[in-house]
C-alpha positions in Angstrom: 18.1 -19.6 -27.8 17.5 -20.2 -24.1 18.8 -17.5 -21.8 18.1 -15.7 -18.5 15.9 -12.6 -19.0 15.0 -10.0 -16.4 12.1 -7.8 -15.5 13.7 -4.8 -13.7 11.7 -2.3 -11.8 12.6 1.2 -10.6 10.7 2.1 -7.4 10.3 5.9 -7.7 8.9 8.2 -4.9 8.9 11.9 -5.1 10.9 11.8 -8.3 13.8 9.7 -6.8 14.7 6.1 -7.4 14.3 4.5 -3.9 15.4 1.0 -5.0 15.5 -1.5 -7.8 13.6 -4.8 -8.0 14.1 -7.7 -10.4 12.5 -11.0 -11.4 14.3 -13.5 -13.7 13.3 -16.3 -16.1 15.2 -18.8 -18.1 13.3 -19.0 -21.4 13.7 -19.9 -25.0 12.5 -18.0 -28.2 13.2 -15.0 -30.3 14.0 -11.7 -28.6 10.6 -10.4 -29.5 8.9 -13.4 -27.9 11.0 -12.9 -24.8 10.1 -9.2 -24.5 6.4 -10.1 -25.0 6.7 -12.7 -22.3 8.3 -10.2 -19.9 5.6 -7.6 -20.7 3.0 -10.2 -19.8 4.6 -10.7 -16.4 5.1 -7.0 -15.5 2.2 -6.7 -13.1 2.5 -10.0 -11.3 6.3 -10.0 -11.0 6.5 -6.7 -9.2 5.1 -8.0 -5.8 7.4 -11.1 -5.8 10.5 -9.5 -7.2 13.8 -9.2 -5.3 14.8 -5.8 -4.0 18.2 -4.2 -4.6 19.7 -0.9 -3.4 19.4 2.0 -5.8 22.5 4.1 -6.7 23.5 7.0 -4.5 25.8 9.9 -4.9 28.8 10.6 -2.7 26.5 12.3 -0.2 24.0 9.5 0.0 21.5 11.2 -2.3 19.3 9.1 -4.4 19.2 9.3 -8.2 16.3 11.2 -9.8 14.1 9.7 -12.5 15.2 12.5 -14.8 18.9 11.6 -14.3 18.0 7.9 -15.1 16.2 9.0 -18.2 19.2 11.0 -19.4 21.4 7.8 -19.0 18.8 5.7 -20.7 18.7 8.0 -23.7 22.4 7.4 -24.1 22.2 3.7 -23.4 24.2 4.0 -20.3 21.7 2.8 -17.7 22.8 -0.8 -18.0 25.8 -0.1 -15.7 23.4 0.6 -12.9 22.2 -2.9 -12.9 25.5 -4.8 -12.4 24.5 -6.0 -8.9 21.3 -7.5 -10.3 23.1 -9.1 -13.2 25.6 -10.6 -10.8 22.9 -11.9 -8.5 21.1 -13.7 -11.3 24.2 -14.8 -13.2 23.2 -13.3 -16.5 25.7 -13.0 -19.4 27.0 -9.8 -20.9 24.3 -7.7 -22.6 21.3 -9.5 -21.1 17.8 -9.1 -22.4 15.9 -6.9 -19.8 12.7 -5.0 -19.6 12.8 -1.9 -17.3 9.6 -0.6 -15.8 9.1 2.5 -13.6 6.9 2.1 -10.5 5.9 5.7 -9.7 4.4 6.3 -6.2 3.4 2.6 -6.0 1.8 2.3 -9.5 3.4 0.0 -12.0 3.9 1.9 -15.2 4.6 1.2 -18.8 7.9 -0.6 -19.5 10.6 1.7 -20.9 
């Protein structure tokens, strides 16, 4: 089934998420094929991806990588990406690949 899929990046400096980035594709295939496609694009998509503001607390503090990981382990991180989903017009429960970029180095997708 053809759908919009996203490579999402977390720009992390000094343990804090400075911003999100995202690149989208409209592709067909199984979920496994789509994930493999996104993985193949991780390195090249980062430099051309669109930048989005990262979440902040009420005092303007940036979320830590550890806090994000706690949300991810409970499958709650998806709510942080609503602006990205809206911008790219993706349906509910989109297929995404999230990759940390720590101190400028593109990491392994989560």
